[in-house]
Every structure is written in structure tokens, then in C-alpha cells.
C-alpha positions, 0 to 999 in steps of 0.5 A: 855656283847655284845664283837665285835672282829675282825679277818682277815684270808685268807683261809691258816689261816682257822685251826688256826681260828677255834682253836683261836674261840673255845677258844674264845667261852669256856671262853666267855660263859657270853658273846656274841660275835660279830666276824667281818672278813675280810676274802678271799679264804673262801668258802661259806660253810666254812662261814656257818659252822662258823656262825652256830658255832657262833650261837650256842654258842648265838653270831653273825659273819659278813663276809666281803671282801674287793679289793684285790687292796687295798692291793696288792701294800703293801710291804710283807716280810717272810711268810706273804700274804696280809691279814696281812692288813686287819685290817686297814679296819675294821674301813671302814666296820664295822657298824657305831654303833660299838664304840669299837673293839678288833682285834686279830691275827690268831696265837692267843688263848684266855684263859680268860674271855675278858670282863676285856680286852674290858672295858679297860679304852683307853681315851684318845688314839684311841688305847690300845695295848701291849709293844713288847718287842721282837722287842723293838725298830724301829729306823728307825721309829724313836722309840728308847726307850725300850717301845714305840713300840708295838705290832699289834696282839691285838689292843682295838680299840675306833673306833670314835677317830680312824676315828677322827685321820684317823690312817688307812689312814695315816698308809696307806700313810706311807706303800706306801711312805716308804717301805724301812723301813717295817719290820713287815708289817703294825705293823711298819706303825702303830706304826710310824703314833701312836708314843707316841699316844696310851695306854699301856696295861698289858702284859697280854692281848698279851702274846707273846712267849718272855714274857714267861719263856724258862725254864718254865716246864709242871706243872707251865704252868697252873699256868702261864697262869691263869691271863693272857687273850690273849696268843699270838703265835709270832715267835714259831707258834704250826703247826710248826713241831719244836715250842718252845711253851710249850702251843702248846699243847693247840693249838692242844687241841682247834683246835681238839675239833673244826668242822674244816675240816682240822686238820693236826698237823703240816703243815711243817713235813719232816723227816729231822726235826726228829733229831731236834724234839728229841733234842727239847722234850729231853731238855724239859724233862730235863726241866720238872723232877728237879731230873734228873737235880740234878742227872745231875749236881751231876754226872758233878761234878764228 
């Protein structure tokens, strides 16, 4: 089957995009993947390399660029760049023939066939998404009950309904009218305008760091994600030295087998992080070896 994906990124996220792309292609050999990418600062050579890679896997890609004046006025917090707002523009740039679009962030890996997710019934809503169990609520947006705030890192969009209800336009207007209410950029705006108007999908379709057991052992990693589809590196990015997400090695694997020019493992490494890194790895070693835990508890009792 043909799956239309929407991915937005700038030159700063080219390496994560490559890792994501390799994971998509590996797990979707039976599907034709058509990527719609809104980009900024990506060279013509990089675009051609990406196109060649996807076409070698019987897929295709369409690149789009938008005028920066459309996003420069929106509020930015933390380390986000204007690219986080690009997802709002996909319904305007894609072909009218595309009726369903699966948007995914670049800090994501696909760990299973996407067809099950892509075929989810989201009627009568314009979008399907997964509850964000880290943010949980957003009182400033009028969302006060757990389960009603979604994470926008994965959005299954019914394009006709999205356009009919002018979701993008309403979200942009909300961003312009209430910048003081924005904590999580366009995710907040989308939640505000889609309140009680989105289909709740299973969390296996957007497995965030906050969904992963904190004491998970290395020998349990494969079984935990066996039935998952999208693995989302929220909060703990694998290119950060002190990343606590145990699936960081999976990201590095896909980056290494990709044709990305920059395969730097960590983008923020410095000598001050050596000691906390050693402590983190020691803690993980402890959790990975139950025998050591038993021995430690026996010694502690004495």
C-alpha cells in the first residue's frame, strides 16, 4: 500500500531525519513510502541524496519550502526553531489527491510496519493522536483532565476534514492571539483548537520516553517494543550525551547505516559530562544485572 508521510526539518535535524528515514524504509519494505518534507537550509545535494535513497527503496519524496515570514512571528521557547511550526502548513502544500497524511517528528524512529497505524479509523475526527502522559493537562488551554491533551509528534490527519474545519488557520490564529499561553509551541495551539475533537489512538503508535519503564533492563528492550510502531524520543534525545532513553543505541544504529555525512554520536559532548555519564552507565549496569542487585541488598542488610 502507499503511505503518505509528512516530515518537517531544517539543516540542524538532518542527521535525525536520516536515522528516522532508515528506520521507516527497513520496516516498510512492503509499502510504498511517499514522503512530503517541508525543509529549510537543506542543500540541493542533500535533497538529491535523500531522493536517491528513497527511490532505491521504491518510494518517492516531495520537498517544499515556505516563506519564513509565515512562522517567524510565532513564539519559540527552549531550543525549538521555527521548523516546529511547519506541520501546520502541510495541508496547504500537498497535492489535493492526498486524502490522508501521517505526520511524524524527526526525533522519532519507526520500529514496525506503518500500515496498521495508517489504516486506523479516525472518523468522525480530523486527526488521530496519542495522549501525552508527560504533559497530561494544560489548564491555560482549558484542558484540565488527564487523557485530553495529545502529543503532536505523531498525527494521523484526515486532510479533507482538517481543511473543512480550518484547523491550521485556527491554530495559527491562536498562536497569534495567545502567545502567553504557549509552552509547547504548536502542540499547545493544536490542542486548544482540537479540544474534544481528536481520536485517541493507542500509545504504541507514539511511544514516548514517559511510557518506557524507568528500570527496564537491556534484555527486555526488544520484547517491550515488539508491538510498538513509533518510538518517540521526547525529553531524552539520543544525540545528547546524558540521554537516559535505553533505545538510544537503536537511533545510533540507524544513523550509522544511513548515508548521512554527519554521524557524530553526541552533539553536546564536553569533559564536564564524563562523571555524570559514568554514573548513568553504572546505574544502567546495575539494573541490567539482577544478580548484582540481590548481592547489593544482601550486603546492605548486613
